[in-house]
PADRENNU-494088 format. One record per residue (C-alpha): y, x, z negated. Coordinates in nm, 2 decimals, m for minus. Layout:
! residues N
+--------+--------+--------+
|     c2 |     c1 |     c3 |
+--------+--------+--------+
|      Y |      X |      Z |
...
+--------+--------+--------+
! end
This chain:
! residues 222
+--------+--------+--------+
|     c2 |     c1 |     c3 |
+--------+--------+--------+
|  m0.08 |  m0.77 |  m2.70 |
|   0.13 |  m0.68 |  m2.41 |
|   0.11 |  m0.92 |  m2.11 |
|   0.02 |  m0.67 |  m1.78 |
|   0.19 |  m0.71 |  m1.44 |
|   0.01 |  m0.61 |  m1.14 |
|   0.13 |  m0.47 |  m0.80 |
|  m0.11 |  m0.39 |  m0.52 |
|  m0.08 |  m0.18 |  m0.25 |
|  m0.24 |  m0.34 |   0.06 |
|  m0.41 |  m0.09 |   0.36 |
|  m0.61 |   0.10 |   0.19 |
|  m0.64 |  m0.14 |  m0.18 |
|  m0.61 |  m0.48 |  m0.06 |
|  m0.77 |  m0.45 |   0.31 |
|  m0.92 |  m0.11 |   0.53 |
|  m0.73 |  m0.15 |   0.85 |
|  m0.68 |   0.22 |   0.90 |
|  m0.87 |   0.22 |   1.22 |
|  m0.63 |  m0.04 |   1.36 |
|  m0.31 |   0.17 |   1.27 |
|  m0.51 |   0.50 |   1.37 |
|  m0.51 |   0.33 |   1.72 |
|  m0.17 |   0.18 |   1.72 |
|   0.00 |   0.50 |   1.62 |
|  m0.25 |   0.74 |   1.89 |
|  m0.16 |   0.53 |   2.19 |
|   0.21 |   0.51 |   2.08 |
|   0.22 |   0.88 |   2.08 |
|   0.03 |   0.88 |   2.43 |
|   0.33 |   0.65 |   2.55 |
|   0.54 |   0.90 |   2.43 |
|   0.40 |   1.19 |   2.54 |
|   0.34 |   1.36 |   2.19 |
|   0.03 |   1.48 |   2.02 |
|  m0.14 |   1.30 |   1.76 |
|  m0.46 |   1.39 |   1.52 |
|  m0.66 |   1.29 |   1.24 |
|  m0.50 |   1.48 |   1.04 |
|  m0.16 |   1.40 |   1.14 |
|  m0.25 |   1.02 |   1.04 |
|  m0.44 |   1.12 |   0.67 |
|  m0.09 |   1.35 |   0.64 |
|   0.14 |   1.03 |   0.65 |
|  m0.10 |   0.74 |   0.55 |
|   0.12 |   0.52 |   0.31 |
|   0.44 |   0.63 |   0.46 |
|   0.74 |   0.41 |   0.63 |
|   0.75 |   0.45 |   0.96 |
|   1.09 |   0.61 |   0.99 |
|   0.98 |   0.85 |   0.76 |
|   0.60 |   0.93 |   0.99 |
|   0.83 |   0.94 |   1.34 |
|   1.06 |   1.19 |   1.18 |
|   0.79 |   1.40 |   1.04 |
|   0.55 |   1.37 |   1.34 |
|   0.75 |   1.34 |   1.64 |
|   1.12 |   1.33 |   1.65 |
|   1.27 |   1.52 |   1.32 |
|   1.63 |   1.41 |   1.46 |
|   1.58 |   1.03 |   1.54 |
|   1.85 |   0.81 |   1.45 |
|   1.81 |   0.49 |   1.31 |
|   1.79 |   0.30 |   1.62 |
|   1.53 |   0.52 |   1.77 |
|   1.28 |   0.49 |   1.44 |
|   1.33 |   0.07 |   1.46 |
|   1.22 |   0.09 |   1.85 |
|   0.92 |   0.30 |   1.79 |
|   0.83 |   0.13 |   1.52 |
|   0.82 |  m0.21 |   1.67 |
|   0.60 |  m0.09 |   1.94 |
|   0.36 |   0.07 |   1.71 |
|   0.35 |  m0.21 |   1.45 |
|   0.33 |  m0.45 |   1.79 |
|   0.00 |  m0.24 |   1.88 |
|  m0.12 |  m0.26 |   1.52 |
|  m0.09 |  m0.67 |   1.51 |
|  m0.27 |  m0.75 |   1.83 |
|  m0.56 |  m0.53 |   1.71 |
|  m0.57 |  m0.68 |   1.35 |
|  m0.56 |  m1.04 |   1.52 |
|  m0.84 |  m0.94 |   1.74 |
|  m1.07 |  m0.80 |   1.51 |
|  m0.95 |  m0.99 |   1.21 |
|  m1.00 |  m0.82 |   0.82 |
|  m1.16 |  m0.85 |   0.49 |
|  m1.08 |  m0.78 |   0.13 |
|  m1.25 |  m0.47 |   0.03 |
|  m1.51 |  m0.50 |  m0.24 |
|  m1.42 |  m0.58 |  m0.62 |
|  m1.06 |  m0.73 |  m0.50 |
|  m1.11 |  m1.09 |  m0.47 |
|  m1.28 |  m1.08 |  m0.80 |
|  m1.02 |  m0.89 |  m0.96 |
|  m0.66 |  m1.03 |  m0.79 |
|  m0.86 |  m1.39 |  m0.93 |
|  m0.94 |  m1.25 |  m1.27 |
|  m0.60 |  m1.18 |  m1.31 |
|  m0.45 |  m1.50 |  m1.21 |
|  m0.66 |  m1.68 |  m1.43 |
|  m0.56 |  m1.45 |  m1.72 |
|  m0.24 |  m1.56 |  m1.63 |
|  m0.08 |  m1.23 |  m1.55 |
|   0.20 |  m1.19 |  m1.22 |
|   0.10 |  m1.00 |  m0.95 |
|   0.31 |  m0.86 |  m0.66 |
|   0.23 |  m0.71 |  m0.34 |
|   0.43 |  m0.32 |  m0.29 |
|   0.38 |  m0.18 |   0.02 |
|   0.49 |   0.00 |   0.28 |
|   0.43 |  m0.24 |   0.52 |
|   0.67 |  m0.41 |   0.75 |
|   0.72 |  m0.79 |   0.66 |
|   0.51 |  m0.89 |   0.97 |
|   0.19 |  m0.70 |   0.87 |
|   0.19 |  m0.85 |   0.52 |
|   0.22 |  m1.18 |   0.63 |
|  m0.09 |  m1.12 |   0.90 |
|  m0.28 |  m0.94 |   0.64 |
|  m0.17 |  m1.17 |   0.34 |
|  m0.28 |  m1.44 |   0.52 |
|  m0.59 |  m1.30 |   0.71 |
|  m0.74 |  m1.28 |   0.34 |
|  m0.58 |  m1.62 |   0.21 |
|  m0.46 |  m1.44 |  m0.08 |
|  m0.07 |  m1.53 |  m0.06 |
|  m0.12 |  m1.76 |  m0.30 |
|  m0.14 |  m1.49 |  m0.59 |
|   0.16 |  m1.32 |  m0.52 |
|   0.49 |  m1.44 |  m0.70 |
|   0.66 |  m1.16 |  m0.50 |
|   0.58 |  m0.96 |  m0.21 |
|   0.80 |  m0.67 |  m0.16 |
|   0.79 |  m0.45 |   0.21 |
|   0.87 |  m0.11 |   0.34 |
|   1.18 |  m0.33 |   0.50 |
|   1.33 |  m0.43 |   0.17 |
|   1.38 |  m0.09 |   0.03 |
|   1.54 |   0.23 |   0.18 |
|   1.33 |   0.47 |   0.03 |
|   0.92 |   0.52 |   0.09 |
|   0.70 |   0.59 |  m0.12 |
|   0.67 |   0.84 |  m0.34 |
|   1.01 |   0.75 |  m0.46 |
|   0.95 |   0.42 |  m0.67 |
|   1.18 |   0.19 |  m0.54 |
|   0.89 |  m0.02 |  m0.39 |
|   0.74 |  m0.07 |  m0.73 |
|   1.07 |  m0.08 |  m0.92 |
|   1.18 |  m0.37 |  m0.72 |
|   0.83 |  m0.54 |  m0.75 |
|   0.88 |  m0.52 |  m1.09 |
|   1.21 |  m0.62 |  m1.13 |
|   1.12 |  m0.95 |  m0.92 |
|   0.84 |  m1.01 |  m1.15 |
|   1.08 |  m0.98 |  m1.46 |
|   0.83 |  m0.73 |  m1.57 |
|   0.93 |  m0.40 |  m1.75 |
|   0.79 |  m0.09 |  m1.57 |
|   0.59 |   0.02 |  m1.89 |
|   0.37 |  m0.33 |  m1.82 |
|   0.27 |  m0.24 |  m1.47 |
|  m0.01 |  m0.12 |  m1.35 |
|  m0.03 |  m0.03 |  m0.99 |
|  m0.34 |  m0.04 |  m0.77 |
|  m0.34 |   0.24 |  m0.50 |
|  m0.58 |   0.42 |  m0.27 |
|  m0.30 |   0.74 |  m0.18 |
|  m0.14 |   1.02 |  m0.34 |
|   0.23 |   0.93 |  m0.21 |
|   0.17 |   0.62 |  m0.42 |
|   0.04 |   0.70 |  m0.73 |
|   0.33 |   0.94 |  m0.71 |
|   0.51 |   0.66 |  m0.67 |
|   0.38 |   0.42 |  m0.95 |
|   0.42 |   0.74 |  m1.21 |
|   0.77 |   0.81 |  m1.10 |
|   0.87 |   0.48 |  m1.19 |
|   0.69 |   0.45 |  m1.51 |
|   0.39 |   0.28 |  m1.44 |
|   0.03 |   0.30 |  m1.45 |
|  m0.19 |   0.35 |  m1.20 |
|  m0.56 |   0.26 |  m1.09 |
|  m0.64 |   0.48 |  m0.80 |
|  m0.91 |   0.37 |  m0.58 |
|  m1.10 |   0.63 |  m0.32 |
|  m1.32 |   0.35 |  m0.12 |
|  m1.17 |   0.40 |   0.25 |
|  m1.12 |   0.77 |   0.18 |
|  m0.82 |   0.88 |   0.26 |
|  m0.74 |   1.06 |  m0.06 |
|  m1.04 |   1.24 |  m0.27 |
|  m1.03 |   1.16 |  m0.65 |
|  m0.92 |   1.49 |  m0.76 |
|  m0.57 |   1.48 |  m0.56 |
|  m0.52 |   1.11 |  m0.70 |
|  m0.61 |   1.19 |  m1.06 |
|  m0.38 |   1.53 |  m0.97 |
|  m0.09 |   1.30 |  m0.88 |
|  m0.11 |   1.14 |  m1.23 |
|  m0.38 |   0.82 |  m1.17 |
|  m0.48 |   0.69 |  m1.52 |
|  m0.82 |   0.56 |  m1.33 |
|  m1.02 |   0.65 |  m1.06 |
|  m1.25 |   0.47 |  m0.94 |
|  m1.46 |   0.51 |  m0.57 |
|  m1.42 |   0.10 |  m0.59 |
|  m1.26 |  m0.15 |  m0.73 |
|  m1.57 |  m0.35 |  m0.85 |
|  m1.61 |  m0.09 |  m1.11 |
|  m1.30 |  m0.23 |  m1.28 |
|  m1.28 |  m0.44 |  m1.54 |
|  m0.97 |  m0.66 |  m1.67 |
|  m1.01 |  m0.50 |  m2.02 |
|  m0.96 |  m0.19 |  m1.88 |
|  m0.61 |  m0.31 |  m1.72 |
|  m0.51 |  m0.50 |  m2.05 |
|  m0.58 |  m0.14 |  m2.21 |
|  m0.34 |   0.07 |  m2.01 |
|  m0.07 |  m0.12 |  m2.13 |
|  m0.21 |  m0.24 |  m2.45 |
+--------+--------+--------+
! end
């Protein structure tokens, strides 16, 4: 049997810090005099900051402006997370531990910048489970491009065909499938409905990761 390699998205999958992200974007938008709505947030959740900034605020923004505004947004976000803390979503702790016990390699593949992931993995005490952490800073193209997941697979020395990605966003599911990987999608935080995740190609869609078993995941690559 082929041993699966597991790649985790973070925001909306491992943890839910969406409200902190929404408040940070709202505050940044206010500072630069631009509108920002819940619909804007939902439409761009899971994208890298440069893509969000160009899509919502400045279509012709150069890399430096994207860096400056992105750093401001993330400073606001991290301050909020440090103040409020965060917890793993239902089922995550048991699954991460079960995959480790089974000897399956695990990585993080996230659009978030390095500083955010360091903070979140530290607060949730999960860093030790991941042989590789690939961030939005490590790739040139964001989801739905598969670069972040292909980079994670390479770092795990795993063929894409044996990788199973855990995601909550349509762009993330599309990225996993574009990379030739299996995908388990979770609707717990409610950013994307089950039918949209299925339409994007998710192999399994669950309301909570507490529903997912090691055997189910093994069968995806078996």
